[in-house]
N, C-alpha and C positions, 0 to 999 in steps of 0.2 A: 274710767269706763264702767266700772262695776257700780260706783255711785249714781252714775246717770240712769243705767238698768234698776238700780233700786229706786231711784226718782220715779221712773215710769211704772214701777210696780204698785209703789204707795200712792200715785196719780191716779192710777185704775181704781185701786181699793179705794180711794177717798171718792171719787166719782159714783162708785156704787154705793158707797155709805150715803152720800148727798142725795142720791136719787130715791133711796130708802127712807132719809129723813124726811124729805119733800112728802111723801105719801104717807108718812106717820103722822106729820103735821096736819094733813089735809083729813086724815082721819080722824085725829084727835078734836079737830074743830066740829066736825060733823056728827060725830058719836060721842061728844063731850067727855073725852077720855084725857088723863094727865098729858101735859106735854112731855114730849121723849128727850129728857134732858140728856140722858147717857149717850144718845146717839148723836145729838147736837155736840156733845163734847168730844167723842169720837171723830166726827166730819171735822171739825174744828182744829182738832190734833192734826188730822191728816194735811188740811191745808197749810197749817205751820211749818210742819215737817217738809212738805214739797216747796214751799217758799223758801226755806232755810237752805235746801240742796241748790235751788236756783241762785239763791242770793252767792253761797258758795263758791258753784262753778263759775259764775259771773264775774264777781268781784276779787276772787283771790286766787286768781290763776297765776301758775308758776309753769315753765318750760319742765320741771321736774316731770311733768305727767306724760311726757313722751315716751311711747313704748320702745324701750332701746333694746329689747329683746332680742328681736329681728332686725335690727338696723343693718345697712350696708353702707361702705364708705363710698362717697360721691367725689368729686373733684376735690383737690387737696392733698398734702398741705401747701398753700400758696403762701408764701413770704411777702409782707409789705417791702417797699424800697430799702428801708433802712433796717430791715428785720426787726423792727419792733412788736410787729403783729403777726401771726399766723392765722389766715382763714382755712377752715375745713367745712365740708358740706357732707350732711349724711342724709339717706334714705330711709323711709319708714314705711314699709308696705302696709295697707290696710285692706278689709273686706274681703281677704281670699281671692279667688280667681278671678271675680267680677269687679273687685276693688280697685283702688288706685296707690298712689305713691304721694306721700309728702317729703317735702325736703327741707331741713334747716341748716343753718350757717352759723357755726360756733367760731369766735375770736379768742385766740389766746394770748393774752399780752406776756411776751416773751422777758419783759422786766419785772414782772411779778410774779412769784410762786404761786400756783392754784388758780390763777386769774383767768376764767372762762366765762364769757357772756354769749349767750344766744342773740344773734342781731337778726334772723330772717327766720321766716317759718311759712311756708306755702304749699300748696298743692304743686307736686312736681310736672314740669310741661317736658316736651321732647328735647327741647334746645336749653340745656342748663348749663352755664357757666359762669367764674368770677374771674375779676382782674382788679389789682391796686390801681386806683387812678394816681394818688399820691400817697404820702405815709399816713395818713388819717381817713382815707376815703374809698371804700370797696364798692365796686359796681358788680352787681348780680344780674345776669341776663337768665330769666327764666320765662320762656315763650314757646308757644305754639304757632309756629309759620303759618299754618291753614287757617286758624282761627284768629281773627284779629282781636277779638276780646278778652282772649286769655295771657294777654301780657302782664306778667308779674315781674318785669325787671324793676329795677330801683337802684340808685346809687345812695348809699348810706354814709354818713360821717360817724366813724367809730366812737362810743363812749358816748354820742350824743344823741344818734337816732337807731330806732329798731323799725322790722317790719312783721306784721302779723296777719295773713290775710284775713282771717275771721275778726279780728281787733279785739280777742280776749286779753292780749298782752296790753293793748291801750286801755282797758278799762278797769285791769287790774289793781286793786290797790296796795298789792304785796311787790308790784315791779315798779310804781310811779317815780321812786327815786332812782332808778336805773338809766334812764333816759331822759332827753328833754323834750324830743318827738317821737311820736310813734303814727306809723303810716300802716293804713289798711287798703283792702280792695274797695 
């Protein structure tokens, strides 16, 4: 989150520098003054920095950026039929009093030590639950009954499929080896 705020600040400064650069270029042509090279370098540096932050946020996403300081336990633990996997849901409040709540689901492989995989991340709706369809398939119900376009429910095959509402996990170069199929809203 701090990186995004830093990106907005740099974007704002870059826009101001660019506008100032345009004015200086126009003045340099009209009054035959030297070209403002330092201002051009500063503007281009800002563009490169903002582009780098954007590329990092879009293509190097991991679920480690979830704010776990104020998380709340959701449904779970729910064990798979043969107890190979355990599903846990967590809630992440955001935005203060006027904000909302995100929900994510982590799967623990009980046969492998320290094996935790986030398979679902979305905005939480009022009707949320999970149930195992079989040993490797988890059904996640995340719906707001009064709003038909709010349904974020999905059936996921563990180890092969994940869901990220905004699609950041689907674009991530760091996560592409963790799943075969990524779903998004």
